[in-house]
N, C-alpha and C positions, 0 to 999 in steps of 0.2 A: 406332881408327878412329872418326871422328865422322860424324854424318849431316850433313856440311857442305854438301851440295848441295840440301837440302830448302828450298824457299821457304817463307815464312811462310804460315800458314793464311789470313790476311786477303788476301794478294796472290793466292794461288791461287784462293780463292773469288771474288775480284773478277774474275779472268780468266775463270773458268768462267761467272760470271753474264753477262759480256759475250758469251761465245760462245753461251750459251743464248738471249740476247735477239735474236740474229741469225737470219735464216731458215736452215733446215737446207739444207746444200749436198749433198744426197744424190748419191752416185756421182761427184762432181766431183774427189775426191782419188783418185789412182791409185797412188801410191807410198807404201809403208808399211815400217816398220822394227820388228823385234822383237829384244830382247836376251835372252840366256840365259847361265847359268854352269854349270860342271861339277857334276853330281849324278847319281846313278844313274837317277832317274826323268826327268831332263831331257836325257839323252844323245840321245834321238830328235830334238831340235831341230837339233843339228849334222848328223845324218844327213839330215834333211829338206832341209837346204841343200846338202850335198855330193852327194847322190844325184840332185838335180834334181827330186825329188818336189814340193817347194814351188813351184818354177818352173812345173811342169806344171799344178798347181791354180791358181796365180795367173794363168797365161795363159788358163785356162778362163774366168776371170771378168774378163779384160781389165785386170789390175792387176799390180804387182810387189810382192813381199814380200822384203825383205832381212833375213836372220837373222844377228845379230852375237853372237859369243861374247865375254863380258867376264870376265876372270879373277877379279875381286873381286866376290863376290855382292852385298854391300850396296851397293857402288858402282853396280852395274847397276840396282838399284831406285831409287837416288838419281837416276840419269840419266833413267830413265823419269819419275819424279816431276817433274823439271825440264823435261820436254817433249821430250827428245832422241829418245825412242822412243815408238811407239804401243802397245807391249805389252812385258811382261817376265815371265820365269819367276820365281815367288816363292811363298812359303808363305802360308797364310791369315793367320798372325800378322803377318808382315812387310808384307803388303799393308795390313792394318788400321793398323799403326803408322806407316808411312811415307807412301805416297800418300794413302790414305783419311784418315788422321789429319791430313795436311797440306793437305787440301781438294781433292784431285784425285779426282773421281768415277770410280771404277774398277770394272770388271766382270770376274768370273771367267768367262772364255770357255770354258776347259777345266779340269776337275778330272782331273788325270792319274793321281794315285795318292795313297795315304797311306803315310807312313813306318811300317813294321812291324818295326823293328829297325835301320833305316839310320842313325838318330841315336843316339849313345851317350855315356854318362859313363864315362871310362876312367881308372883309377888305375894308377900305377906300383907294381907289387908286390902283395902279399897285402893283403886288407882288405875292408871292406864300405862301404856308404854312410855309416855312422856314423863311419868313419875319415877322412872328409873334414873333420871338425871340426878347426879350427886349421890347415888347409892352404889354400894358394892354388889356384885353379882357372883354367886358361886356356880362353877361349872367345871367340866373336864376341859381344861384349857387346850385349845387347838384341835378340838374334836368337832363333830357335827353340831354339838350344843353351842360352841363358839360361833359357828357359821349361822345357825338359826338365830342367835342373838343379833348378829350383825345384820341379817336380812330383816329382822323385826325392827331394829332401831332405824334402819334406812327408810322404812315406810312412814316414819314420823319425823324425819329430818334430823335424827340424832346419830351419833357415832359413839364408839367405845370411849373416846376421849371425854365424852360428856358424863361418863360414869365415875364413881369413886373406885375405879379399878375392877378387874375380874380376879377372883380368888380361885386358884386351881384346886379342885376338890375331886377326889376319886369317886367314881360311881359307887364303889363299895361303901363310901362314907357319906353319901349325899343325904340320906334320910336322917342320920344323926346330926348332920350339920344343920339341916333345916330346923331341927328342934331347938337349936341354940338361939339365945336372944340377939346375938350380934349378926345373924344372917337375915338380910332383907329380901333377897330374891335368889332363885336358883333356876338353872336351865338343865333339864335332864330328859330321860326317855323312860318308856314303860319297861318293866312294871313299876318303876320308881314314881313316875307321874301319878299313876293310879293310887299308889299307897299314900303319897303325900296329900293328894286332894281328898282322899277318903278319910284320912286320919286328922286332918286339920281344917276346920271350918273356915279359917281365915285365908286358905290357899286360893289365890285368884289367878287363873290362867289368862295371861295377857296376849299371847301369840303362840300359835302352834304350827306344826308342819303341814296341816291341811291348807294353810294359806300359801304354801309354796309346793304344790303337788308335783311329784316326780323328781324333785331335786335331791332328796335323801333316799338313795337306793340302798337296800340291804342285800348283801351278796355273800356267796361262798367263793372266795378267790383262791387260786392255786398257783404254784410255781409253773411258769410257762414251759420250761424245759422238761420238768418232771412229767407234765401232761403230754407233751409231744413224744416223749420216750415211752410213755405208758398209757396208751389210749384206753386200756381196760380199766384203769383207775378212774378215768372220767366217766366211763359207761356205768361202772358199779355205783359211784357216788350219785350220779344223776338219776339212775334207775331207782335207787333206794329213796331218794328225796321225793320223787314224784309218786312213789307208792304211798308215802305218808301224806302227800298233798291230796291224793285221792280219798284217803280216809277222812281228812279234815273237811274237804269239800262235801263229803257225804254226811258230815255231822257225827262221826264216830265218837260216841261219848267216852268210851274207854280210853281212846288215844288222847282226846282233848282234856279229859280229867287228869291223866298222867302228866301232860304238859302244864296244866294249871297248877298242880301240886308242886311240880319242880320250879315253877315261877313264884311260888309262895302265895298262891291265891286259890280260889275255888273255880268251878266250871263257869259260873256266871261272871266272875271277875275276869277270867281269861277271855271269855267271849266278848266282854266289853273292850278289852285291849285289841282283839282281832277286828272289832268294828271300826277301829281307827288305823288299821293296817291294811293297805291295799295288797293282799296276798295274790300272787300269781299261781293259783292252784293248777291252772291249765298251762302246760309248757308252751303252747302256742302264744299265749299272752305274754310270757316272759320273752319269747323270741321277738314279738312285736315291740316290746319295750326296748330291747337292745338295738333294734333296727329303727327306732323312731328318729325322725329328723330333728327332734327337739333335744336328743341326748347330747350331740356335740356342742350345742349352745349351752346346755346346763353345765357340761364339764369344763367349758371355757370359763364360765362364771366362777366355778369352783376353783379352777387353777389360778384365776386372778386373785381370789380371796386368799389362797394359800401363799401366793407370792407376796401379797401385801403384808402378810403376817410373818414373812421370812422363813416359811417352813416348807417351801416347794423344793426339796432336795438341798444338798450341801452347796452353798454358794451359787444358787440358781441365778443366772444373769437376767432372766425375764420370766413372765408367766407362761411362755411357750417352751420352757426348758424341757419338760417331759412330753414325749409324744404319746398320744392315746389313739388306738386303732379301733375302728368300728366296722360292722358288717358293710359290705359293698366297697371295700378299699378306701373308706373315708378315714382321714387322719387329722387330728387337731394337735397343735404343738409341733415339736420338732420331729419330722419324719425320720431323721437319722438317729433319734434317741427314743424309740418307742419302747415304753416300759409298762404300759397298761393296755390290756386288750379286752374288748367285749366280743366274745366268741360265741356264736349261737350253735356251733356244731352239735354239741351233746344235748342241748335243750331241744334242738330240732329232731334229733334221733328219738327223744322221748315223745315228742309230738307226733312223730310218724310211727310210733310203736315198734321202733327198730332196735330196742335195747334188749 
């Protein structure tokens, strides 16, 4: 899978500059679209749509918000980057590498969770991380799976050059790939991890995201200019999200069962996935995560990984190419090229009961 739909940084930057030069059209846009893909922490987006909760909150603010499931995760981010959606569910790393690195100013509207075991390196048969040396590994290339693999290999003094290569495999094809004889190891995320480990007695988890807590953040990111021009869009989406978070925190079986079925499992199976997902049910906890002094350090590590892989924007001259803004006027990277923002405004409104 290639990032074929990413526009050039120059073209995207020019388009953004044109938009910024025009007067803000606050409240004039009323129809919005969000994209999401299957993952334990993002199943609430499907429920938001199917249950009518999103429609209720959108009606409150006089807008419409369409929520669209896209089966291919990277493709969903590519489509957002190309302007087909106003927001997309994405990790912190993939937001930095694709839209932000491509010149689309993007804001993390919601920090939904961090992966606390949902992402895993899985070997067929007995062995340890050292036994990956000389073997091919299947994963979604240049995604968080690639990052997790690199972090795992580093703990045992190995690098990607010690492998027999990585094989780019879509998340939609991962389970079928694992079943073939020529696949030795995979790196993927839930619900695929759960399905692979439950269906294959030889599946051996060598390393997972619980060993790098807080580094893989799962977000809903939106176009910064769209959010600035339409604050009611942010209020409606965040209000709907935290209504569902309240249901989940209370153990609402109807809501959880619906999410489980959409994820291709049952209630117990989905609850097992949530057990390795550090969900921020309370918006105050999400605000704290966004404001954590550890976040700039994490994002600097992520930026260095992306630069080393040659995917931090088009012709990025250094790991500092993209500026990332955090609460408290903290910036990492190039302060003159801020394209990724962790903004607590709307999550704080939810925490304050102000939506």
